[in-house]
N, C-alpha and C positions, 0 to 999 in steps of 0.2 A: 504494500500500500504506500502511496506517495502523496504528498501535499502539493498545493498550488505553487509554492515557491520552488519546487523541485528538490527540496531537502528531505532527507530521510528522517525518521523520528530520532535516531541517534544524533544526527547533526543538529537538529533543533535543540535537543537537550544540552549539547555542548555549548551552543550559542547562548542559551539562557544562563548556564553556569558561568560562562565567561563574563556576561554583563553583570551578573550579581557580584562576581569577584571584583570587577572594576568599581562598581558602586560602593562596595565595602572598603576598598582602598581609599577612595575619595573621601568617604566618611571619616575614616581614621585619620587621614591627613588634616581634614578640617578640625577634628577634635584636638589633634596635637597643636595646631596653630592657636586654637583658643586657649589651651592650657599654658602655652608659652607666653601668650599675650598677658594672661592674668597674672602669671608668676612675675613677669617683668614689671607690671604695674605695682604689684605688692612690694617688690624689691625697691622700686623708686620711692614709694611711700615710706617704707621703713627707713631708707637712707635719709629722707627729708626729715622724718620725725626724730631720728637719732641726732641729726645735726642741730635741730631746733631744741632738743631736750637736753643737750650737753650741759647747758648752764643750770638747768633745774637739777640734773643729777649731781652736779658739783655742789649746788646749794644744799642738797640732802646729805652730802657726805659728812657733815658734822664740822666742828670747829677745827681750825688749823693752827699750828704753832707759828708764832711770829718770831722775829729776830731776837726780841728781848728774852732774858732768862725767865723761864717758867711763865711766859705770858701767852694766854690763849686769845685768839682773835677769830671771831665768827666770820664765815664767808659772806654773810649778808652785809657786813660793813666794808667789804672791799670795794674799791672804785670800779666803775663800769669799764673804763679804758684800761689798756695794758700799762703796767708800772714802768717807770723810767728805767732803761737799761743800766745795769751797774757799771758798764764799761765807760759811761759818760761821767762817772764820778770818780774822784781820786781815792775813794775808800776801797780797801782790800778786804777779802773775806775774813782775814784775821782781825781787822779793825771793826768790822760790822758784825762779826759772828754769824755770817750768812750761812744758809743751808747749802747742801751740794747742788751742783748745776742742774741735775736732772729733776729736782724738786722746785717748783715755782715758789719763791719766797714771798712772804708778805712784805709790804713796804715799811721800812724801819722809820722810826721817829726819834727825836732827841729824848723824849720821855715817854716810853711805851705805856699805854693804858689799856685796860680791859674793854674789849668790845667797841672801841671808838675808831672811827675812820681817821687815818693819818695821812698827811701830805708827804710827797717824796722829798728827801733832803736835797738842798742845793749843793753845788760843787764845792762850796767853801765850808759847808757844815761838817763838823766832826761828831760822829755818833759814838758814844761810849756805853759800855754795859758793865754790869758787875762781873768781876773776874772769877767769881765762884763757879759759874756755869757757862763757860764759853762753848759755842757750837763747834763741833769737830771740823777740821779741814776736810776737803774732799777725799784725800787719800785714805783717811781713817773713818769715813762716814759709815762704811759697811761693818765696822767692828763694834763690839760692845764697849760701853764706857768703862774707863779704868775703875777698879774697885777703890772705895774710900777706906781710910784708916790704915793704909799700908805704911810701915815704917820708912824712915828716910834711907837714902843710899849711903850714908856715912859708914854703915856697918856692912855694906855689900848686900843689901836686901832689895826686894822688888819695890819700885816706886811707881807713880803714875806714868813716868817716862818708860820704865821697864815694861809696864803693862802695854803701852803703845807699841814697844818693840815686839812684845809677844804677839800682838795682833798682826804686825807686819810679817813676822815669821810664820804665823798661821796660814798666810796666803800660800806659802810654799810647803805646808804640811808640818813645819817645825813649830811647836808651841812651847815657849819658854815658861818655866815654872816661877811661882812666887816663893821666895825662900825666907827662912827664919831670920829675925834680926840678930840672932846669936850666930856668929861666924862658925861655919862648919857643920851646923846641926842638920841642915837639909842634905848636905853632901853625905854624911854618915847615914841618915835615914834612908836615902836613896839606895845606898849600898846594901843596907839591911833588907829593905823590901825586895830587891832583886834576888837575893839569895834565899830569903824566906819563901818566896813564891815557888822556886824550884824544889824546895824541900817539902813544903806543906801545902802550898796553894795549887800546884799542878796535880791533875788526877794521877793517882798512884805514886806521887812524890818522886823521889830520886830514882832514876832508872838504870844508870850504868852498872850497878852491882846486883840487879835483879837476876836470879838464876833462870827464870822461865819467861816472864813477861818481857824483860829487857832484851831478850833475843829477837823479839818481833817489833821492837820500837826503836830501831837504831837511829832514826832521825832525831827523836827527842833525846836519846842518849848523847849524841854528839853535840847537839845544841847545848845541853847542860854542861858538857865538858868545856865548851867554849866560854860559857858564863863563868864557870869555876876558874878558868885560866885568867880571864880578865879581872875577876875579883881578887886573885892573888896579887896581880900587879897593882891594883888599886889599894889594897891593904898595905902592901909594901911601901908605896909612896906616902900613905897616911901615917905609917909608923916612922919612916925615915926623915921626912921633911915637912909635910904639911902641918904637923902638930908640934914641931920643935922650933924654938926661937932661933937656934943656930946649931952648929956642929957640936958645941959643948953641952947642949941640953940633953937631958936623959930621955930614953924611950919610955913610952907608956907601957906598963906591964900587960894590960889587957889587949893592947894592939899586938904586942909580941906573941901572946898566947893565941890570939885569933889567927895571926899569920901562920904560926906553927901548925895549928889544927887544919887550916885550909890546905896545907901542903901534904896532908895524908892522901893516900892513894884513893882514887875515885871509885875503884871497883871492889874495894874491900867489903865483904859480906858481913863479917863480924870480927870482934876482938881488935879494935872496935870497928863497927860498921861505918861506912862513909857518911851516911846521913847523921849518925850520932856525933861524929867529929865536927862536921860542918854546922850542926845545930849548936854545939858548944861554942864554936867560933862566933856565930851570930850572937849568942848570949854575951860574949865578951865585948862585942861591938856595942851592944845595948848598954853595957856597964860604962863603956867609954862615953857613950852619948849622954848618959846621966851626968858624968863628970863635966862634959862640955856645958850642959845646961846650968849646972850649979856653979860654974866658974873655976872649978878645980883643975881643969885642963883648958888649953887654948888651941884654936885653929887660926893659922896666919895666912892672910891674903897678901902674899908677897910675889913679886915677879919671878924670883928664883925658884920658888915652890911651884908656880904655875908651869915654868919651862921644864922643870924636872918631871912633872906629871906628863906633860905632852911628849917629852923625850921617851919616857917609859912606854907610853902607848904606841909611839912610833916604832919602837923595837918589837913590840908584840905584833903589830900589823905587818912588819917585814916578814915575820914567820908565816903569817896567814896568807899574805900575797904569794909567797913562794909555793905554799901547798896548793893554792888554787891554780897556779900557772903550770906546774910540772905535769907531765904525762906518764912518768914512770916513778916507781917507788925507789927507796934507797937501795934495795936489793936488785934493782934492774928490771923487775917485772912491771908490766904495763898496768896502769890503773884502769880497772874494768868499770863498766857501766854500773855495776852493783856496789862499787866502792866510791864512786864519785860523789854520791849524795852525802857520805860521811864528811868529806872535806867541806862540802857546801854548808852543811848545818853547823859544823864547828865554827866556821867563819861567821855565820849568822849569829851564833851565841856571843862571840867576842864583840861583834859590831853592836849588838843590842846593849850590852853593858856600857860601851864607850858612848853610845848615843845618849843614854839616860844620864850618865855622869857629866858629860860635857855640856849638856843643857844647863845643869846647875852651875857649872864652872862659868858658862857664858854670862850668867847673871851676877854671881858672886865676885868674879874677878874682872868686872867691867872696867874699873879704874886702872888696873894693871894692863889690861888689853889696850886701853886708850894710850897708856904711856909708851908701849912698844909698837903702837899702830898696827894691831893685829886683830881688831874686831872683825874686819871683812874676811880675814883668813879663817877665823873660827866659825863665822857664819857659813862660809863655803864648806868647811868640814862638816858642820851639822847638816847642811843640805845634802851632801853626798852620803852621809850615814843614814839619813832618812830614805834616800833612794835604795840603799841596801836593806833597810828595815822593811820596806813594803814589797820587796822582791820575794814572792812566795809561789813558785810554780807548782802545779799539781804533780808533775813527774820531773825528776832531775835527769836531764839528758847530758850525754858526754860525747857529742858528735865532734868531728873534725872542725877546726876553726873556719875552714872554707866550705864546710858541708852544707847540705840542705837543712838538716835539723840543728837545733840550738846546742850550744855548749854553755850550760848554766854556771859552771864554775868560772868560765871566762867572763860571763855577764856580771857576776857578783864581784869579780876581781877588778872590774873597771872602776866603780866608785871607790872601792877600798884602796886601790893603788893611788888614786888622787888624794884620798885622805892621808895616806902615808907620806906622799910627797909634800903636802901642805904642812904636815906636822914636822917634817925635816926642815922645811923653810922657817917655820915658826920657832923651832928649838934653837936656831942659830942667832936669834935676836939678842 
């Protein structure tokens, strides 16, 4: 059967389907155009509203701090026009106590008042504020204010200036501590806390002499051995020079006993055990600390004592650098991948003690460092020790220096070699 058009029923069906498909596509295109038009209109309205409402949002944000100390100024009292640029006035941020550049400051006045609109100062006016609460300069605006009630720097303790230095160091990861007004107290307390943590604070305590568990925790074992070696050098300097007025002065008996006990073998299991000996050494350090606080013993901030300590640490790091650099042991055998992590963590333990002790030295010996012009050198030493402190790979690799994989001993040796070099330079002053 055929129709008048000469098309078969199948052809007619296809024609109808094709027309419907075209009508559907046209409808979808029209719907898409309508959606895009509506969306664009809403976006334009939103942009317009946000631009018109910015002033209202600012008014709802609450009061803002003016230039004056502890003076609050509501945004409703601000002038409608933009404030006069500070560049046209001879006043500096330190003179006006202005806020950082990224924060729009309120217009200062000669006598700040609460909630009152204030005119911009002329070029010849001088605006002064109470010195008790100056606004921080831009370089320190991101840091917290210095704590109050800190003793003066005459005794080598942290002051507001030291707190500012600590904030500056914090940008690079080095945070300087606040130390006791009694010379040497924070130094000894830091040494005690470092050793006490390895004995009692760390899970399972002292590991190198464990008969079972210590065989499976060699990373911790060698880290603790590095801490112990650095503690021996620190206690030796504490006994020989840091707590003596001169060569004719006597040794403190508690420091002598502490040093002798630290010299006991780290792997002794009993008669006496290593942790027993080192625990007694810590108790002798605590006894000496009590003497310092009571005034029966002294700690001397002198340049010769500082250089002696730095020289001792330089000698210790020389040994560490060599162990990180060599590829063969003393008997000629090659250091395997399973042994390279022992050298790595031993160096990490030494660097950890030096890092914590020298942060205290940086604050306590500031005057002596200024005298020999070595503040920048010690700052760089702390920066490199911090780099070593944060180096903590999951797996210690011992690849060739030019190989595809890392050589973590060489990576750690880089900052510690720089520390050793800077200590050599500093000890020659």
